[in-house]
C-alpha positions as CSV (number, residue, x, y, z in Angstrom):
1,M,11.7,-6.6,-46.8
2,K,15.4,-6.3,-46.3
3,R,15.2,-2.5,-45.5
4,F,12.2,-3.2,-43.2
5,A,14.4,-6.0,-41.4
6,L,17.0,-3.5,-41.1
7,L,14.6,-0.7,-39.7
8,I,13.3,-3.2,-37.3
9,S,16.7,-4.0,-36.1
10,F,17.5,-0.3,-35.9
11,L,14.5,0.3,-33.9
12,L,15.2,-2.7,-31.4
13,A,18.8,-1.6,-31.1
14,G,17.4,2.0,-30.1
15,C,15.2,0.3,-27.6
16,I,17.6,-1.8,-26.2
17,S,20.1,1.3,-25.7
18,F,17.3,3.3,-24.2
19,G,16.2,0.6,-21.9
20,Q,19.9,0.4,-20.6
21,S,20.4,4.1,-20.2
22,A,17.1,4.1,-18.4
23,V,18.0,1.2,-16.1
24,N,21.3,2.7,-15.1
25,K,19.9,6.1,-14.5
26,E,19.4,6.5,-10.9
27,L,16.3,7.7,-9.2
28,S,16.0,11.5,-8.0
29,F,14.0,13.1,-5.6
30,L,10.4,13.7,-6.4
31,H,8.7,17.0,-5.7
32,T,5.4,18.5,-6.9
33,S,4.9,20.9,-9.5
34,G,1.5,22.3,-9.7
35,Q,-1.0,19.3,-10.6
36,D,2.3,17.1,-11.7
37,I,4.7,15.1,-9.8
38,V,8.2,15.6,-11.2
39,N,11.7,14.3,-10.7
40,A,14.9,16.4,-10.3
41,S,15.1,17.1,-14.3
42,G,11.5,18.3,-14.2
43,E,10.3,15.1,-15.9
44,R,6.6,14.3,-15.1
45,I,6.6,11.0,-13.1
46,F,3.2,9.0,-13.3
47,L,3.4,6.9,-10.3
48,K,1.7,3.4,-11.0
49,G,2.5,0.8,-8.4
50,V,1.2,-1.9,-6.2
51,G,0.5,-2.1,-2.3
52,L,2.5,-4.3,-0.2
53,G,-0.5,-5.3,2.0
54,N,-0.5,-8.4,4.6
55,W,3.2,-8.0,5.0
56,L,3.8,-6.0,7.8
57,L,0.3,-5.6,8.8
58,P,-1.7,-9.0,8.3
59,E,-5.3,-8.6,7.3
60,G,-7.8,-11.2,8.3
61,Y,-9.8,-11.3,5.1
62,M,-6.5,-12.3,3.1
63,W,-6.2,-15.2,5.4
64,K,-9.8,-16.3,4.9
65,F,-10.3,-15.6,8.5
66,G,-13.4,-14.8,10.7
67,G,-13.8,-12.0,13.3
68,L,-11.5,-13.8,15.9
69,G,-8.5,-13.1,13.3
70,D,-9.5,-10.0,11.6
71,R,-6.4,-7.7,12.4
72,P,-2.8,-8.6,13.3
73,R,-2.9,-8.8,17.1
74,K,-5.7,-11.5,17.0
75,I,-4.1,-13.3,14.1
76,E,-1.1,-13.3,16.5
77,K,-3.2,-14.6,19.2
78,L,-4.5,-17.4,17.3
79,V,-1.3,-18.6,16.0
80,S,0.3,-18.4,19.4
81,E,-2.6,-20.6,20.7
82,M,-2.2,-23.2,18.2
83,I,1.6,-23.7,18.2
84,G,2.7,-22.0,21.3
85,K,4.6,-18.6,22.1
86,E,8.1,-19.6,21.1
87,Q,7.2,-21.3,17.7
88,S,4.7,-18.5,17.0
89,E,7.7,-15.8,17.2
90,L,9.6,-17.9,15.0
91,F,6.5,-18.1,12.5
92,W,6.2,-14.4,12.4
93,K,9.9,-13.7,11.9
94,K,10.1,-16.1,8.8
95,F,6.6,-14.6,7.7
96,R,8.0,-11.1,7.4
97,Q,11.2,-12.2,5.8
98,Q,9.7,-14.4,3.0
99,Y,6.4,-12.5,2.4
100,I,8.0,-9.9,0.4
101,T,11.6,-10.4,-0.8
102,E,14.0,-8.8,-3.6
103,A,12.4,-11.6,-5.7
104,D,9.0,-9.6,-5.4
105,I,10.5,-6.4,-6.4
106,I,12.1,-7.8,-9.3
107,Q,8.7,-9.0,-10.5
108,I,7.0,-5.7,-9.9
109,A,9.7,-3.8,-11.7
110,G,9.7,-6.2,-14.4
111,L,6.0,-6.1,-15.1
112,G,6.1,-2.4,-15.5
113,F,5.3,-0.9,-12.1
114,N,7.3,1.9,-10.8
115,S,6.6,2.1,-7.1
116,V,5.5,0.2,-4.1
117,R,3.4,1.2,-1.0
118,P,4.2,-0.7,2.3
119,A,1.4,-1.0,4.5
120,L,3.2,-0.3,8.0
121,N,2.1,-1.4,11.4
122,S,3.4,1.1,14.1
123,R,3.8,-2.0,16.5
124,L,6.6,-3.6,14.3
125,F,8.6,0.0,15.0
126,L,7.3,1.0,18.4
127,T,6.3,-1.4,21.3
128,E,2.9,-0.7,23.1
129,G,2.5,0.0,26.9
130,E,3.5,2.6,29.4
131,N,7.3,2.9,28.2
132,P,7.2,2.2,24.7
133,V,10.6,1.4,23.1
134,Y,11.7,1.3,19.3
135,V,12.0,-2.1,17.6
136,D,14.7,-2.8,15.3
137,E,13.0,-5.4,13.1
138,G,10.4,-3.0,11.3
139,F,13.2,-0.5,10.6
140,R,15.5,-3.3,9.0
141,L,12.7,-4.6,6.9
142,I,12.1,-1.3,5.4
143,D,15.8,-0.6,4.9
144,S,15.9,-3.9,2.7
145,L,12.7,-3.0,1.0
146,V,14.0,0.4,0.0
147,A,17.6,-1.1,-1.0
148,W,15.9,-3.5,-3.4
149,C,13.8,-1.0,-4.5
150,K,16.8,1.3,-5.3
151,K,18.6,-1.2,-7.0
152,H,15.6,-2.0,-9.2
153,R,14.4,1.5,-9.6
154,L,11.1,1.4,-7.9
155,Y,9.8,4.4,-5.8
156,V,8.8,3.8,-2.3
157,I,5.5,5.5,-0.6
158,L,5.7,4.8,3.3
159,D,2.0,4.3,4.6
160,M,1.3,4.5,8.1
161,H,-1.7,2.0,7.9
162,G,-1.6,1.1,11.4
163,A,-0.8,4.4,13.8
164,P,-0.3,3.9,17.6
165,G,-3.8,3.5,19.0
166,G,-5.4,3.2,15.7
167,Q,-7.0,5.8,13.5
168,T,-10.0,4.3,12.5
169,G,-11.1,2.1,15.5
170,Q,-11.4,-0.9,13.0
171,N,-9.8,-3.9,12.2
172,I,-7.7,-2.5,9.3
173,D,-5.4,-0.4,11.5
174,D,-4.9,-3.2,14.1
175,S,-7.0,-1.1,16.5
176,P,-6.7,-2.6,19.9
177,N,-10.1,-1.4,21.3
178,D,-12.4,-0.7,18.4
179,I,-12.0,3.0,18.9
180,P,-9.7,5.4,17.2
181,E,-7.5,6.0,20.3
182,L,-5.2,8.1,18.2
183,F,-7.4,11.0,18.3
184,I,-8.8,10.2,21.9
185,N,-5.4,10.0,24.0
186,P,-2.7,12.6,23.1
187,K,0.0,10.2,23.8
188,Y,-0.7,8.4,20.8
189,Q,-0.4,11.4,18.9
190,D,3.0,12.3,20.5
191,Q,4.1,8.6,19.5
192,L,3.0,9.0,16.0
193,V,4.8,12.5,15.4
194,E,8.1,10.9,17.1
195,L,7.7,7.8,14.7
196,W,7.3,9.8,11.6
197,V,10.3,11.8,12.7
198,K,12.6,8.8,13.2
199,L,11.5,7.6,9.8
200,A,12.4,10.9,8.2
201,Q,15.7,11.0,9.7
202,R,16.6,7.5,8.4
203,Y,15.4,8.2,4.9
204,K,15.9,12.1,4.5
205,D,18.7,11.6,2.2
206,E,17.3,8.7,0.4
207,P,15.6,9.6,-3.0
208,T,14.1,6.2,-3.5
209,V,11.5,7.1,-0.9
210,A,9.2,9.2,-2.8
211,A,6.7,10.2,-0.1
212,Y,5.5,9.7,3.5
213,D,1.6,8.9,3.7
214,L,1.0,10.1,7.1
215,L,-2.1,8.1,8.0
216,N,-4.1,5.7,6.1
217,E,-8.0,6.1,5.8
218,P,-8.7,7.8,9.2
219,L,-12.0,8.2,11.0
220,P,-14.8,6.5,9.1
221,V,-18.3,8.4,9.0
222,G,-20.2,5.1,9.8
223,T,-19.1,4.4,13.2
224,G,-19.5,8.0,14.4
225,S,-15.7,8.6,14.7
226,A,-15.4,11.4,12.1
227,D,-18.2,13.6,13.6
228,K,-16.5,13.2,17.1
229,Y,-12.9,13.8,16.0
230,K,-12.4,15.1,12.3
231,H,-11.5,18.5,13.7
232,L,-8.4,17.1,15.1
233,L,-7.3,15.7,11.7
234,V,-5.8,18.7,9.8
235,P,-4.1,19.8,12.9
236,L,-2.5,16.4,13.4
237,Y,-1.2,16.5,9.8
238,Q,0.3,19.9,10.3
239,R,2.2,18.8,13.4
240,I,3.6,15.8,11.9
241,T,4.4,17.7,8.9
242,T,6.3,20.5,10.8
243,A,8.1,17.9,13.0
244,I,9.4,16.2,9.7
245,R,10.4,19.3,8.1
246,K,12.8,20.0,10.7
247,V,14.9,16.9,9.7
248,D,13.7,16.5,6.3
249,P,13.0,19.3,3.8
250,R,12.7,17.4,0.6
251,H,10.3,14.3,0.7
252,M,6.8,14.8,-0.6
253,I,4.0,14.4,1.9
254,T,0.7,12.7,1.0
255,L,-2.5,13.4,3.0
256,E,-5.7,11.4,3.0
257,G,-9.2,12.7,3.8
258,F,-11.2,11.2,6.8
259,D,-13.9,8.6,6.1
260,W,-11.6,5.9,4.3
261,S,-9.5,8.6,2.8
262,N,-12.2,10.2,0.6
263,D,-13.9,13.2,2.3
264,W,-11.6,16.0,1.4
265,S,-14.0,18.7,3.1
266,L,-11.3,19.8,5.8
267,F,-8.9,20.7,3.0
268,D,-8.8,24.3,2.0
269,K,-5.3,25.1,1.0
270,P,-1.8,23.4,1.3
271,F,0.2,24.0,4.2
272,D,3.3,22.7,2.8
273,S,5.0,23.4,-0.6
274,N,5.4,19.8,-1.4
275,V,2.3,17.9,-0.5
276,F,-0.2,16.0,-2.7
277,Y,-3.6,14.5,-1.8
278,Q,-5.1,10.9,-1.8
279,F,-8.2,9.1,-2.3
280,H,-9.0,5.4,-2.4
281,Y,-11.0,3.9,-5.2
282,Y,-12.9,0.8,-4.8
283,C,-15.8,0.0,-7.2
284,W,-18.1,-2.1,-5.2
285,A,-21.3,-1.6,-7.3
286,R,-23.1,-4.4,-9.0
287,P,-23.4,-4.8,-11.9
288,D,-19.8,-3.4,-12.4
289,Q,-19.5,0.3,-12.9
290,L,-17.0,3.0,-12.2
291,G,-17.4,5.5,-9.6
292,G,-17.3,9.0,-10.1
293,I,-14.1,11.3,-9.5
294,N,-15.2,14.9,-10.3
295,K,-15.3,15.9,-6.7
296,F,-11.6,15.3,-6.5
297,L,-10.7,16.8,-10.0
298,Q,-12.7,20.0,-8.8
299,K,-10.7,20.1,-5.5
300,R,-7.3,19.7,-7.5
301,E,-8.3,22.9,-9.2
302,E,-8.6,24.4,-5.8
303,L,-5.8,23.0,-4.2
304,K,-3.4,23.3,-7.0
305,T,-1.4,20.1,-6.0
306,P,-1.5,16.7,-7.6
307,V,-3.9,14.0,-6.7
308,W,-3.0,10.1,-6.4
309,V,-5.0,7.0,-5.5
310,G,-3.3,5.1,-2.9
311,E,-5.4,2.0,-3.1
312,T,-7.6,0.7,-6.2
313,G,-8.4,-3.0,-6.9
314,E,-10.4,-5.8,-5.2
315,K,-12.8,-6.5,-8.1
316,G,-12.1,-7.8,-11.9
317,N,-10.3,-7.1,-14.9
318,A,-13.1,-5.0,-16.6
319,I,-12.9,-2.5,-13.6
320,Y,-9.2,-2.6,-13.7
321,W,-8.8,-1.7,-17.4
322,A,-11.5,1.0,-17.2
323,T,-10.1,2.5,-14.0
324,T,-6.7,2.9,-15.2
325,Q,-7.7,4.5,-18.3
326,L,-9.8,7.0,-16.2
327,F,-7.0,7.8,-14.0
328,E,-4.5,8.2,-16.7
329,A,-6.8,10.5,-18.8
330,N,-6.9,12.6,-15.5
331,N,-3.3,12.5,-14.8
332,I,-3.8,10.6,-11.5
333,G,-1.4,8.2,-10.7
334,F,-2.2,5.0,-8.4
335,S,-1.2,2.1,-6.4
336,F,-3.1,-1.3,-7.0
337,W,-4.1,-3.0,-3.9
338,P,-2.7,-5.6,-3.1
339,W,0.0,-7.1,-4.8
340,K,-0.7,-10.8,-3.6
341,K,-3.0,-12.7,-1.3
342,M,-4.3,-15.9,-0.7
343,D,-6.6,-18.2,-3.1
344,T,-7.7,-15.5,-5.5
345,Q,-7.8,-14.7,-9.2
346,N,-8.0,-10.8,-9.0
347,T,-4.5,-9.8,-7.9
348,P,-1.4,-10.1,-9.8
349,F,0.0,-13.2,-7.6
350,S,-2.0,-15.5,-5.6
351,I,-0.8,-17.5,-2.7
352,K,-1.7,-21.1,-2.7
353,K,-3.8,-22.1,0.1
354,P,-2.1,-24.8,2.1
355,D,-4.0,-28.3,2.6
356,D,-6.2,-28.2,5.5
357,W,-6.1,-24.4,5.9
358,D,-9.8,-24.5,6.4
359,L,-9.2,-26.1,9.7
360,I,-7.0,-22.8,10.8
361,S,-9.8,-20.8,9.2
362,A,-12.7,-22.5,11.2
363,Y,-10.8,-21.7,14.4
364,S,-10.8,-18.2,13.4
365,K,-14.5,-18.3,13.4
366,G,-14.9,-20.2,16.8
367,G,-14.4,-23.8,15.6
368,S,-12.3,-26.2,17.4
369,K,-8.6,-25.7,17.7
370,P,-6.4,-28.0,15.5
371,D,-3.6,-29.9,17.4
372,S,-0.3,-28.3,17.5
373,V,1.5,-30.6,15.3
374,R,-1.0,-30.3,12.4
375,A,-1.2,-26.6,12.9
376,Q,2.6,-26.2,12.8
377,K,2.6,-28.4,9.4
378,I,-0.1,-26.1,7.9
379,L,1.6,-22.9,9.0
380,N,5.1,-24.1,7.8
381,T,3.5,-24.9,4.5
382,L,2.3,-21.4,4.3
383,L,5.6,-19.9,4.9
384,E,6.7,-21.8,1.6
385,N,3.6,-20.9,-0.3
386,I,4.0,-17.1,0.4
387,K,7.4,-17.0,-1.4
388,I,6.9,-15.5,-5.0
389,E,8.3,-18.2,-6.9
390,N,5.5,-20.7,-5.2
391,C,2.7,-18.1,-6.1
392,D,0.4,-18.4,-9.3
393,Y,0.7,-15.4,-11.5
394,F,-2.3,-13.8,-13.4
395,G,-0.9,-12.0,-16.5
396,D,-4.8,-11.1,-17.5
397,V,-4.8,-9.1,-14.1
398,C,-1.4,-7.3,-14.8
399,N,-2.5,-6.5,-18.4
400,A,-5.8,-5.2,-17.3
401,I,-4.2,-3.0,-14.7
402,L,-1.5,-1.7,-17.0
403,T,-4.1,-1.4,-20.0
404,R,-1.9,-3.7,-22.6
405,I,-2.4,-6.5,-24.9
406,P,-3.4,-9.3,-24.7
407,G,-6.4,-8.2,-22.7
408,K,-10.3,-8.2,-23.0
409,I,-11.9,-4.8,-23.3
410,E,-15.5,-5.0,-21.8
411,A,-18.3,-2.8,-23.2
412,E,-18.6,-1.1,-19.8
413,N,-15.2,0.3,-20.3
414,Y,-16.4,2.8,-22.8
415,G,-18.2,6.2,-22.2
416,H,-16.5,7.2,-18.9
417,G,-15.1,10.6,-20.2
418,R,-17.5,12.8,-18.2
419,I,-17.3,10.7,-15.0
């Protein structure tokens, strides 16, 4: 027994020593190597992270809102109508300062994730209108995020979730007119290219930034947008990449297919030596079951690049556990979506819904407007509730995402080896 105790002490000491060494080791630039993502030492890096949704691009469903508040510009309009322009501006400044802080990054790293994917809205970096100008706030927020992640050894994948003009014509990209104007008006493509160059110039020497995700979920099929404009997608990717490479030759670039990222039929061969391809994986079927990924695995063989899942989640623990097993078995990293949202039990953290929040939610669905004093109080409560220390933690969700005990393994988690 004494020898066993000594062995355990030795092993623990070794683990502590290794852990300290790993923590002190600085992150290095990542690059692609065949089907792997590797660091400067050639070690394979399996990116497993979380998506920082709703922070820089608020999504109505995370606010329990209806059609009048389904995207950032509409949510902003509702808030301004309820509490006035001046108070609204103060609210949003505090919201962005408090929704994601260093405390969130400490939690993400401590739980065992190694990366984050912040969803960017171009309006926080570049104004709209005839003579757009760059906005300092968006860049400062990302600077802070990168600094925190550097300190706590997390990689950052910058995700252009809402491009100038909108790339989907849907609420998820803050589209102003429900059409994918990025592909209709060349000026928006010019703005997108210039914005990516601006970001690349800023982070070209920063290894904490792992990759540039050029465009989130472009051109859905269901609206007819893909049929009209998909021929423009790869040329736009090539143009952005060429512009980035003039200032930044080192960072990885990740490309998404059209139709919510998942149609890769336009991809024939990589046009850059440091690129990997991305799909999004949501299992909406009932009863719960995994979706097939064979088409992506086959395409990976053809492209000879890594494959990564930029978004997965929005379901339950049985699917989370099985999904991670499936990805890891096939050397596919992932980013769980989202890190936190309001009044839920299927994300790592849940934001407590403020008292009387239903009054504000009802207004987003065409109901009566709450008086300004009451609305201000409710929104002020939200600003406190979004702080990570005030959120509810769901360890079972994290255990399922990271496939670790204690956890419940559902029967449907078995038998997916041929998917």
